[in-house]
Wavefront OBJ file of the C-alpha trace (Angstrom):
o trace
v -35.073 -16.968 4.389
v -32.047 -15.361 6.015
v -31.645 -15.292 9.790
v -32.038 -11.490 9.875
v -35.290 -11.648 7.914
v -36.730 -14.320 10.201
v -35.691 -12.428 13.331
v -37.304 -9.285 11.920
v -40.507 -11.221 11.163
v -40.613 -12.490 14.746
v -39.975 -8.933 16.005
v -42.791 -7.448 13.917
v -45.197 -10.179 14.963
v -44.463 -10.664 18.669
v -42.193 -7.902 20.034
v -44.833 -5.840 21.839
v -46.230 -8.786 23.789
v -42.861 -10.452 24.342
v -41.146 -7.310 25.602
v -43.949 -6.835 28.171
v -43.344 -10.407 29.378
v -39.644 -9.624 29.758
v -36.571 -11.786 29.609
v -37.232 -14.044 32.638
v -40.740 -15.014 31.507
v -39.711 -15.395 27.896
v -36.757 -17.537 28.875
v -39.137 -19.900 30.692
v -41.193 -20.271 27.495
v -37.974 -20.878 25.564
v -36.940 -23.598 28.016
v -40.351 -25.241 27.721
v -39.812 -25.432 23.970
v -36.306 -26.856 24.496
v -37.908 -29.538 26.670
v -40.395 -30.335 23.919
v -37.495 -30.577 21.464
v -35.707 -32.963 23.821
v -38.788 -35.179 23.882
v -39.086 -35.051 20.090
v -35.427 -35.981 19.674
v -36.034 -39.078 21.762
v -38.627 -40.238 19.239
v -38.702 -41.151 15.562
v -41.182 -38.575 14.227
v -39.274 -36.300 11.818
v -42.200 -33.891 11.495
v -42.363 -33.473 15.281
v -38.605 -32.865 15.447
v -38.757 -30.251 12.695
v -41.683 -28.482 14.366
v -39.895 -28.313 17.701
v -36.651 -27.069 16.119
v -38.707 -24.296 14.517
v -40.354 -23.408 17.819
v -37.003 -23.281 19.636
v -35.525 -21.058 16.936
v -38.524 -18.696 17.028
v -38.274 -18.344 20.818
v -34.509 -17.820 20.543
v -35.218 -14.980 18.116
v -37.702 -13.532 20.581
v -35.128 -13.610 23.370
v -32.593 -11.971 21.089
v -35.088 -9.286 20.064
v -36.052 -8.260 23.584
v -32.351 -8.147 24.496
v -31.274 -6.157 21.414
v -29.114 -8.949 19.971
v -28.766 -9.365 16.220
v -28.529 -13.142 15.811
v -27.021 -12.922 12.346
v -24.179 -10.817 13.745
v -23.915 -13.096 16.777
v -23.268 -16.169 14.633
v -20.944 -14.413 12.189
v -17.904 -15.912 13.896
v -18.998 -19.308 12.586
v -19.096 -18.087 9.006
v -15.823 -16.181 9.094
v -13.639 -18.867 10.639
v -13.184 -16.953 13.910
v -14.053 -19.963 16.064
v -11.145 -21.544 17.822
v -11.135 -24.440 20.206
v -14.117 -26.235 21.583
v -16.166 -25.604 24.707
l 1 2 3 4 5 6 7 8 9 10 11 12 13 14 15 16 17 18 19 20 21 22 23 24 25 26 27 28 29 30 31 32 33 34 35 36 37 38 39 40 41 42 43 44 45 46 47 48 49 50 51 52 53 54 55 56 57 58 59 60 61 62 63 64 65 66 67 68 69 70 71 72 73 74 75 76 77 78 79 80 81 82 83 84 85 86 87
């Protein structure tokens, strides 16, 4: 599945509820998932890691949706060689 298709799926499924929650509340949920990913990365369970990566990506898509950001366009610089330097 392409990034755009996944982001659209998340939009169709969750946008109404997520947009009511707003960016601050949604960002807190996103950070909770990042914390769960951090815990999974500290362990050896590959299934747990994969699940948490999926959750983080889904919440990132939600944040992008409620802020009108097309993630596929946002990451295009990485596919076109427009990244210079390192942060």
